[in-house]
N, C-alpha and C positions, 0 to 999 in steps of 0.2 A: 502494500499500501505507500501510495508518494505520500510525502509532507510535505503542505505549502508552505512556503515560507515567505512571508511579509516582507517584502523589500521594499528600502526608500533610499529616494535619488534627491541630493540636494539641489541639484538643476531642475527636479518637477516643480511646475506652479504650483502645485497644492500639498509640496513637502511640509510646511510649516503647520498647516491645515493636520495632515496625515500625523506628523509627529506631536501635535500637539493633545492628538487624542487618545494615540499610546501612553503619554506620560500622564493623561487626566488621572487624579487621585479621586476624584469625584466618582467616576466609574465602577468603583470596586469598594467604596467608602460611602456611600449615600446615609442616607437618615435610618434608614431601617436598621442597617449594621450596626453605625452608633447606639443606636436605643438598645438592641441587644448586648452589646458589650457594656452598654451602661447597666443592664440590667443583670450580667452575670457579673461585673465587679459589685455591684450591690449586695446580692445574696451572698457569695462570699464572705464580705462583709459580717454583715448580719448572722449568717446558718454555718460559717466558717466549714466542719468535714463534710456535714450532711449535704450541702451545695456539689462542694465535689466531687463525689460517690456518685449524686445523681446526674452533673455536668460529664463524667468522664462516661458514665454506662449511656448517655442519650448523644455523645459527638465521636466518642470512640470505641462506640457499639460494644461494650463490656457487659460482664454480670456479675459486679460487684455487691456486696452490701457493708461494707465498712473499709474505712481507712486500712486498716490494717492488712488488707487485698491490696493495695496501692503502695506497698512500702518494699524496696529491695534492699535485704542486708549485705551486710559486710562479706558476711562468707560466699552469697551469691555472686558478687561483684569479682571476689578471685578464684572462682572457679571457671568462670566467663575467661578471665584472664589466661588461667594453667590451662583450660581447654583448647585455645588459639594452639594454630599450627607454629610453629618455631619461627619461620619467615613472617608470621603475622606477629609475633610479640615482638620480634628484632624492631622491626617498622615503626611500633608504636613507643617503644622507649630510646629510640633514637629521633625519633621528631620530640618526643617527653624533653630529651636533653637539650635540645636544640632551642627550646623556647625556651626553655629554664636558664639558659648562660644569654640568652640575647635579655630575656627581662633581668636578669641580674645588674649587667648594666644599664640597664635601665632607671633602677630603682634610685628615687630621690632620698638623699642623707639628711638627717638631722645636723645642725650646726649654730653655734653660738662661739660669741666675743666679746670681749669690753672693751669700749671705744674708750677716750681719751677721758670721759668725763667719769669712769670707771661705772656706765651703764651696761647691762647684759642685753645684746640684743644677737636675733638669731632666728632658724626657724626650727619647730620642733613637726615631723613626721609622725602621724601614727595611726597604725595601719585600722582597718574596719573588726570590728568584732562579728560581723557574721554577713557572708556573702550568697547571692543566691546566683544559679546558672540554669538559663535556659538553653535544653538541647533537642535541636529537629529531633524526630521519630517517624516510625512509619517509613515509607518510602522515601523519604528525604534524611535519612540516619549519617550523621557526619561523627566520629572518633575524634577526628583535629576539632571542633568546637567545642568537645570537653576539654583537650589540652589546652585551647588556645584562652580557654578561661579559665581553667582552675588552677594551671600553676602560675601564671601571674600574680592571681590570689597569695597563694602560698608563698610564692618570693618576697611577699608585700607584706606576711606575717599575719594574714587574715585568720582569727582565728578557729573558724568553721565556715565549711562551705556544703551548701545544699544544692541539689541540683534536683531540675524536675525534667522530666522525658515522656512526651506521649507514648503509648502504645497502642496505636488504632488497632481492632480485633485481637487485642491480647498478644500482639508481634513483636517481642525484644529483640533488639539487635546487639548480638553478642560481641560485634566491636566496642561499641559503646558504653556497655557494663566494660569490659575488658579495660577500656581507657579511664573509666572512672576510678577501678580501683590501681590504677599506674600512676594517675593525680590525686589520689590523696582525699578523693571527696569523702565527706564525712556522713550524708542521707542521701538516698534516693527516692522521688516520689514519681511514680510513671502517672503523670497528670500533665496536661497541657492545654492548648489555648488560652485564652484571655483568664479563664479560672485558676491557672497555675499562676498567673502574672499575680492576680489578686493575691493569692494566697500567699504566695512571697512577701507581697507588700504589704498586707492586712495580718497576716498569720492567723493559723485556726488551731482546734484543739489539738493537730498533729503536726501540722506544717508551721515550722517557724517562721516568726519577721524576721527578714533580714536588713541587713544598712543599705544594699547596694543589688542591685539587680541587671546581669548582662546576658 
């Protein structure tokens, strides 16, 4: 089956109009979408875990009755890493180390000095207590998203890292779980969409509120 490719040529008289249509955010973010997202955010804020379970069943086509079924423990992450073929484990390890080394160079440092008047001047760099990372799931599963979000947080000294990843139809990506183990993720919740972002922002009975979402 041939795939139709939409080609744009800047020399065409209708180029600007066609480009504007392709880039139009309103085409995928109309009032109805905004209303639904606002409703999801409000319900997670008010109802917590119960809303997360309901939305996960509805949008990811799951059949769970509690948040306990949407949590992946450290042992499961370690098993995913151990079960990978050797070449994939090596690829993840090399990637993780390259990311770490880069961000070690990027890390800002605290410094201070006393001026001629005896005043203490400087800057204090303090890591966040807790960060939340959203990792794509389902067909769009990228272990690189885990490494490139979690490792910089570790380098910065963030105390706890929470990961959310959707698992549509219950499908779990083993590479993503393995990367979470390698990156030292503290807790993993199999939730996605606006409800996952709301859970990280507001906190629920099970999902802790974070200081930053990436």
